[in-house]
C-alpha positions as CSV (number, residue, x, y, z in Angstrom):
1,M,94.6,148.0,69.1
2,S,91.6,145.7,69.0
3,C,88.1,147.0,68.3
4,C,85.3,146.3,70.8
5,K,82.4,144.5,69.0
6,I,79.0,145.8,70.0
7,T,76.5,143.0,70.1
8,P,72.7,143.1,70.8
9,V,73.4,141.6,74.3
10,T,75.7,144.6,75.0
11,V,73.0,147.0,73.9
12,C,70.5,145.2,76.2
13,F,72.7,145.5,79.3
14,V,73.4,149.2,78.6
15,I,69.6,149.9,78.4
16,L,69.0,147.9,81.5
17,S,71.5,150.0,83.4
18,I,69.6,153.1,82.3
19,F,66.3,151.6,83.6
20,S,67.9,150.8,86.9
21,T,68.8,154.4,87.6
22,N,66.6,157.2,88.9
23,H,63.4,157.1,86.9
24,A,62.5,160.6,87.9
25,N,65.6,161.9,86.1
26,A,65.3,159.5,83.2
27,F,61.6,160.2,82.5
28,P,60.7,163.6,83.9
29,Q,57.9,164.0,81.5
30,I,56.3,161.8,78.8
31,R,54.6,163.5,75.9
32,R,51.8,161.0,75.3
33,R,50.7,160.7,71.7
34,P,48.1,158.2,70.5
35,I,49.2,154.7,69.5
36,I,47.7,154.7,66.1
37,A,47.1,151.5,64.2
38,S,47.1,151.8,60.4
39,G,44.5,154.3,59.4
40,Q,43.4,155.1,62.8
41,R,43.3,158.7,64.2
42,W,42.7,160.8,67.3
43,R,39.9,163.4,67.4
44,T,41.5,165.3,70.2
45,S,44.9,166.8,70.6
46,P,47.5,164.7,72.4
47,S,47.9,165.7,76.1
48,T,50.9,165.9,78.2
49,V,51.0,163.4,81.1
50,Y,53.4,164.1,84.0
51,L,54.4,161.0,85.9
52,S,55.2,161.4,89.6
53,G,58.8,160.8,90.5
54,I,59.8,157.5,92.0
55,S,62.5,157.4,94.6
56,D,65.4,154.9,94.5
57,D,64.1,153.2,97.6
58,A,60.7,152.7,96.0
59,N,62.3,151.4,92.8
60,R,64.3,148.8,94.8
61,A,61.2,147.8,96.7
62,N,59.3,147.3,93.5
63,I,62.1,145.3,92.0
64,N,62.5,143.1,95.1
65,S,58.8,142.6,96.0
66,D,56.8,143.0,92.8
67,I,59.1,141.7,90.1
68,Q,60.3,138.3,91.5
69,S,62.1,137.0,88.5
70,T,65.5,135.8,87.3
71,R,68.1,138.1,86.0
72,R,67.3,137.1,82.5
73,E,63.5,137.7,83.0
74,A,64.3,141.1,84.5
75,L,66.4,142.0,81.5
76,Q,63.7,140.9,79.1
77,R,61.0,142.9,80.9
78,A,63.2,146.1,81.0
79,I,64.1,145.9,77.3
80,Y,60.5,145.1,76.3
81,S,59.2,147.9,78.5
82,M,61.5,150.3,76.8
83,G,60.0,149.2,73.4
84,L,56.5,149.9,74.8
85,V,57.5,153.5,75.9
86,L,58.6,154.1,72.3
87,A,55.5,152.6,71.0
88,A,53.4,154.9,73.2
89,T,55.0,157.9,71.4
90,S,54.9,156.4,67.9
91,T,52.6,157.9,65.3
92,N,53.6,155.6,62.4
93,P,50.3,154.6,60.7
94,S,51.8,152.3,58.1
95,T,52.0,149.0,60.2
96,G,49.1,146.7,60.9
97,N,48.9,145.6,64.5
98,A,52.7,145.6,64.8
99,V,54.6,147.8,67.2
100,G,56.4,149.9,64.7
101,L,59.6,150.8,66.5
102,G,62.3,150.2,63.9
103,L,64.1,148.1,66.5
104,P,65.5,144.6,66.4
105,N,63.0,141.8,67.2
106,L,65.1,141.3,70.4
107,L,63.2,144.3,71.9
108,L,59.8,143.1,70.9
109,S,59.7,139.4,71.9
110,A,58.1,138.2,75.1
111,D,58.9,134.5,75.2
112,G,60.0,132.9,78.4
113,D,56.8,131.6,79.9
114,N,55.1,132.5,76.6
115,R,52.2,134.1,78.5
116,T,51.1,136.3,75.5
117,T,51.4,136.7,71.8
118,K,55.0,137.2,70.7
119,G,55.6,140.8,69.8
120,M,52.6,142.2,71.7
121,P,52.6,143.8,75.2
122,A,53.1,141.3,78.0
123,P,50.3,141.6,80.6
124,N,50.6,140.1,84.1
125,K,49.8,136.3,84.2
126,K,47.1,137.0,86.8
127,S,45.0,139.0,84.3
128,S,44.7,136.2,81.7
129,G,41.1,135.3,82.9
130,L,40.0,138.9,82.5
131,G,41.5,139.0,79.0
132,Y,39.1,136.3,77.8
133,K,36.2,138.3,79.2
134,I,37.4,141.4,77.4
135,R,37.8,139.6,74.1
136,S,34.2,138.5,74.5
137,V,33.2,142.1,74.0
138,S,34.1,141.6,70.3
139,K,31.1,139.3,69.9
140,V,28.8,142.0,71.5
141,M,30.3,144.5,69.1
142,D,29.5,142.2,66.2
143,E,25.9,141.8,67.4
144,L,25.5,145.5,67.8
145,Q,26.8,146.0,64.2
146,R,24.2,143.5,62.9
147,D,21.3,145.0,64.8
148,L,22.3,148.6,63.9
149,M,22.7,147.8,60.2
150,Q,19.3,146.1,60.2
151,E,17.9,149.2,61.9
152,R,16.6,147.2,64.9
153,W,16.4,150.2,67.1
154,D,14.5,148.3,69.8
155,L,17.5,146.0,70.2
156,V,20.2,148.8,69.7
157,E,18.7,150.6,72.7
158,T,19.6,147.7,75.0
159,Y,23.4,147.7,74.3
160,P,24.5,150.7,76.5
161,N,23.5,148.8,79.6
162,I,25.2,145.6,78.3
163,F,28.5,147.4,77.7
164,R,28.4,149.1,81.1
165,T,28.5,145.7,82.8
166,Y,32.0,145.4,81.5
167,V,33.3,148.5,83.2
168,P,34.6,146.6,86.3
169,V,36.3,144.0,84.0
170,L,38.1,146.7,82.0
171,T,39.1,148.5,85.1
172,A,40.4,145.4,86.8
173,Y,42.4,144.3,83.7
174,T,44.0,147.8,83.4
175,D,45.2,147.7,87.0
176,S,46.2,144.0,87.1
177,A,47.8,143.6,83.7
178,F,50.4,146.3,84.2
179,P,50.5,146.6,88.0
180,T,54.0,147.9,88.8
181,D,55.1,151.5,89.3
182,I,57.7,151.5,86.5
183,P,57.1,154.3,84.0
184,T,56.1,151.9,81.2
185,D,53.4,150.2,83.2
186,Q,52.1,153.6,84.4
187,G,52.0,154.8,80.8
188,L,50.2,151.8,79.6
189,R,47.6,152.2,82.4
190,V,47.0,155.8,81.4
191,A,46.7,154.8,77.7
192,L,44.2,152.0,78.5
193,R,42.1,154.2,80.7
194,Y,42.0,156.8,77.9
195,E,40.7,154.2,75.4
196,V,38.0,153.1,77.9
197,G,37.0,156.7,78.4
198,R,36.7,157.4,74.7
199,F,34.9,154.1,74.1
200,F,32.2,155.0,76.6
201,A,32.0,158.6,75.3
202,S,31.3,157.1,71.9
203,L,28.7,154.8,73.4
204,E,26.9,157.8,74.9
205,R,26.8,159.4,71.4
206,L,25.4,156.1,70.1
207,K,22.7,156.2,72.7
208,Q,21.8,159.8,71.8
209,A,21.8,159.0,68.1
210,T,19.5,156.0,68.8
211,N,17.0,158.2,70.6
212,R,16.9,160.5,67.6
213,R,16.9,157.5,65.2
214,S,19.8,159.2,63.4
215,L,21.3,156.3,61.4
216,D,24.4,158.1,60.1
217,E,25.3,159.5,63.5
218,A,24.9,156.1,65.0
219,Y,27.2,154.6,62.4
220,V,29.9,157.2,63.2
221,A,29.5,156.6,66.9
222,Y,29.7,152.8,66.4
223,S,32.8,153.3,64.2
224,D,34.5,155.3,67.0
225,M,33.6,152.6,69.6
226,S,35.2,150.0,67.3
227,L,38.3,152.1,66.9
228,H,38.9,152.6,70.6
229,F,38.1,149.0,71.5
230,D,40.5,147.8,68.8
231,R,43.2,150.1,70.3
232,Y,42.4,148.8,73.8
233,L,43.0,145.2,72.6
234,R,46.3,146.2,71.0
235,I,47.7,148.3,73.8
236,G,46.6,145.7,76.3
237,G,48.3,142.8,74.6
238,L,45.0,141.1,73.9
239,Y,45.5,140.5,70.2
240,T,45.6,136.7,69.3
241,Y,48.4,137.3,66.8
242,Y,51.2,139.7,65.9
243,D,51.6,141.0,62.4
244,D,54.9,142.8,61.7
245,T,54.2,143.3,58.0
246,V,54.7,147.0,57.3
247,S,52.8,147.1,54.0
248,L,51.2,144.6,51.5
249,E,51.8,146.9,48.5
250,P,55.2,145.4,47.6
251,Y,53.4,142.1,46.9
252,Y,51.4,143.7,44.2
253,E,54.4,145.3,42.4
254,G,54.6,144.1,38.8
255,L,51.1,142.7,38.8
256,P,48.4,144.2,36.6
257,E,45.8,146.4,38.2
258,S,43.2,143.9,37.1
259,S,44.5,141.5,39.7
260,L,42.1,143.2,42.1
261,V,38.5,143.3,40.9
262,Y,36.5,146.2,42.2
263,V,34.2,149.2,41.3
264,D,36.0,152.5,40.7
265,P,35.4,154.3,44.0
266,K,35.5,157.7,42.1
267,K,32.5,156.7,40.1
268,D,30.6,154.7,42.7
269,P,32.0,155.3,46.2
270,A,31.4,152.7,48.9
271,L,28.7,153.4,51.5
272,V,28.0,151.9,54.9
273,R,27.3,148.2,54.7
274,D,29.1,147.8,51.4
275,L,31.7,145.0,51.2
276,V,35.0,146.5,50.1
277,V,38.5,145.7,49.1
278,L,41.3,148.1,49.9
279,K,42.9,149.1,46.6
280,E,45.7,151.2,48.0
281,G,47.7,151.7,51.2
282,P,49.6,149.3,53.5
283,D,46.6,147.0,53.7
284,K,46.1,146.7,49.9
285,G,44.1,143.6,49.0
286,R,42.5,143.1,52.4
287,T,38.7,142.9,52.5
288,G,36.1,144.1,54.9
289,I,32.9,146.1,55.4
290,V,32.4,149.9,55.7
291,I,30.9,150.6,59.1
292,G,30.9,154.4,59.1
293,I,31.6,157.5,56.9
294,Y,33.0,160.5,58.7
295,P,31.1,163.8,57.9
296,D,34.0,166.1,59.1
297,G,35.3,166.9,55.6
298,S,38.2,164.4,55.8
299,D,36.6,162.1,53.2
300,T,37.5,159.1,55.2
301,C,35.6,156.0,56.2
302,A,35.9,153.3,58.9
303,V,36.4,149.7,57.6
304,K,36.1,146.6,59.7
305,L,38.4,144.1,58.2
306,D,37.4,140.5,57.7
307,R,38.1,138.2,60.7
308,F,41.6,136.7,61.1
309,K,42.4,134.5,64.1
310,G,39.3,135.8,65.9
311,I,40.2,139.5,65.5
312,R,38.6,142.0,63.2
313,E,40.9,145.0,62.9
314,I,39.6,148.5,62.3
315,R,41.0,150.9,59.7
316,V,40.1,154.5,58.9
317,V,41.1,155.1,55.3
318,P,40.4,157.6,52.5
319,R,37.2,156.7,50.8
320,S,39.2,156.5,47.5
321,W,41.0,153.4,49.0
322,A,37.8,151.5,49.8
323,A,36.4,150.0,46.6
324,K,33.2,147.9,46.3
325,R,33.8,144.3,45.6
326,L,32.4,142.8,42.4
327,G,30.8,139.5,41.9
328,E,28.8,137.3,44.2
329,Q,30.0,137.7,47.8
330,D,29.3,136.0,51.1
331,P,27.6,138.4,53.6
332,D,29.6,139.9,56.4
333,D,29.8,137.3,59.1
334,V,28.0,139.4,61.7
335,F,24.8,138.7,59.7
336,L,25.2,135.0,60.2
337,L,25.2,135.3,64.0
338,P,22.1,133.8,65.6
339,R,20.0,136.2,67.5
340,A,19.2,135.3,71.0
341,S,15.5,134.6,71.5
């Protein structure tokens, strides 16, 4: 008797058949946990989100009217969406900006019209213009970092109003990038709205800290703003690149410890504004600047990694991992930004 060979294509069609059945039965409840990039954390307990049931008629209407694509594109979207559902419940902190699912690349690639970065969530084409506007928030965040670290309180006070002008853009992108009623698009909209809410809650804390001229509190608030905005970019498919490297530590195996030059963080721990190199962890060897130290007893700090392809990722790491760099160093690039007259 001949054996039936199971190929990736076979697996894809099986999963597609599951997606085409009653979603209400397949996904009665989704336990939503944070999508945590390496070193990131949630300050609140994950909540349970109940998605409303979708009838078979509604599903067919969505497929026929909203998703006008070929059979191959429909298969690709269904498989890719399943990967995003798993990503939304993943808490693996050891990957960079990769979607750490432990699945074949077949489930992570969004090629076809190549409308987004391979391996990242695939937003609707109509939202591309909004994506550019949202990425421009990164420059405002850099300017805020510069003014805050130079203690220009008169300038820092102006940023809450600047960020509030982006609320309609963030809302429009959330609704247009993932517009369908399939469970994955619904879940992504919920996740994006959560990050927006946490971003503006952190902005309010920054405003209060600015009024009190409390520098340490302002640093923590800015760090949380950076974390939530970084997660919004990642969940929304707005990263300009995709990094599937799980850890950089294997590249340092067999090399002497002196290959990385730094000050022992146990003797001289890094403070806010210090340029650091990560001496341990999955991002070992990467460089950045400390933007905040958390006073909650966790002994962790927020590090803004150096720019790569226009993106500066945020990591929350143990302070023992962030070591001051030695030797002459160029200043963090935010201090080279020209200040508008």
